[in-house]
C-alpha positions as CSV (number, residue, x, y, z in Angstrom):
1,M,-9.8,-3.9,10.4
2,E,-10.1,-1.2,8.2
3,P,-10.7,2.5,9.5
4,Q,-13.8,3.9,9.6
5,R,-14.6,6.6,7.5
6,G,-13.7,9.6,9.8
7,E,-10.7,7.6,11.0
8,W,-8.8,8.3,7.6
9,P,-5.2,9.8,7.2
10,E,-5.5,13.0,6.0
11,A,-1.9,13.2,3.7
12,E,-2.9,12.4,0.2
13,G,-0.6,9.3,-1.1
14,I,0.2,6.0,0.5
15,T,-0.1,5.1,4.2
16,A,0.8,1.8,5.6
17,L,-2.1,1.3,8.3
18,G,-1.0,-1.7,10.2
19,K,-0.2,-5.5,9.6
20,H,-2.9,-8.3,10.8
21,P,0.1,-11.4,11.0
22,S,-2.3,-14.1,12.0
23,A,-3.9,-12.9,8.5
24,G,-0.5,-12.6,6.4
25,V,-1.5,-9.5,5.1
26,V,-0.7,-5.7,5.3
27,Y,-2.5,-2.7,5.2
28,F,-2.0,0.4,3.1
29,V,-4.9,3.7,3.0
30,V,-4.5,5.4,-0.1
31,R,-5.6,8.6,-1.1
32,L,-5.5,9.6,-4.5
33,Q,-5.4,13.9,-5.0
34,E,-7.7,15.6,-6.9
35,G,-8.3,15.0,-10.6
36,M,-6.4,11.4,-10.1
37,E,-9.4,8.8,-10.9
38,Q,-7.3,5.6,-10.7
39,G,-3.2,4.0,-9.7
40,V,-1.3,1.4,-9.2
41,V,0.1,0.0,-5.6
42,R,3.2,-1.9,-6.4
43,I,5.1,-4.0,-3.5
44,M,9.0,-4.0,-4.3
45,D,10.9,-6.9,-2.0
46,P,14.5,-5.8,-0.1
47,A,16.2,-7.0,-3.7
48,G,14.2,-4.2,-5.7
49,R,11.9,-7.4,-7.3
50,L,8.1,-6.2,-8.1
51,V,6.6,-9.0,-6.0
52,S,2.7,-7.5,-5.5
53,E,0.8,-4.8,-7.3
54,Q,-2.9,-3.5,-7.2
55,R,-4.6,-1.5,-9.2
56,V,-6.9,1.0,-6.9
57,A,-10.3,2.8,-8.9
58,S,-11.5,4.9,-6.3
59,R,-9.9,8.1,-5.2
60,M,-9.8,6.8,-1.2
61,G,-9.5,3.4,0.0
62,V,-7.5,0.2,1.9
63,V,-5.3,-1.9,-0.1
64,E,-5.2,-5.3,1.2
65,V,-1.6,-7.1,0.6
66,P,-0.9,-10.2,1.6
67,T,2.3,-11.3,3.1
68,D,1.9,-15.3,3.3
69,N,4.5,-15.7,0.5
70,L,6.9,-12.7,1.5
71,S,9.9,-12.6,3.3
72,S,11.6,-11.2,6.1
73,G,12.9,-8.1,5.5
74,L,12.3,-3.7,4.4
75,Y,9.6,-3.5,1.6
76,V,8.9,-0.6,-0.3
77,A,5.1,0.2,-1.7
78,G,5.2,2.6,-3.8
79,L,1.5,4.3,-5.2
80,T,1.6,5.1,-9.1
81,V,-0.2,7.4,-11.0
82,D,0.0,7.2,-14.5
83,G,3.3,6.2,-15.1
84,V,4.6,8.1,-12.2
85,T,5.6,7.8,-8.2
86,A,3.3,9.8,-6.7
87,A,3.9,8.1,-3.2
88,S,6.0,6.4,-1.2
89,A,6.0,4.0,2.2
90,K,8.6,1.5,3.9
91,F,7.0,-1.1,6.1
92,Q,9.6,-4.3,7.6
93,L,8.2,-7.7,7.7
94,T,9.8,-10.2,10.5
95,R,8.8,-13.7,10.7
């Protein structure tokens, strides 16, 4: 399900790529701005609690977030770089 090299979105930040319900994951494309070498993708649940955190070690890549232990609801994925939220995306999880 990962995109091929020529399919990367042009916008910098974080983009919800898609859900794969049978695999229990949500994919996000992450692009860091020039000069940014690493970041953190944090997933917040509908109540604002942190439910997942993954480091991003390259300027561009796909982050795979497991959803097996998450309930239905609207979630927010935030890309944090140097302690500042650089971008965010929302996704709806329906069970």
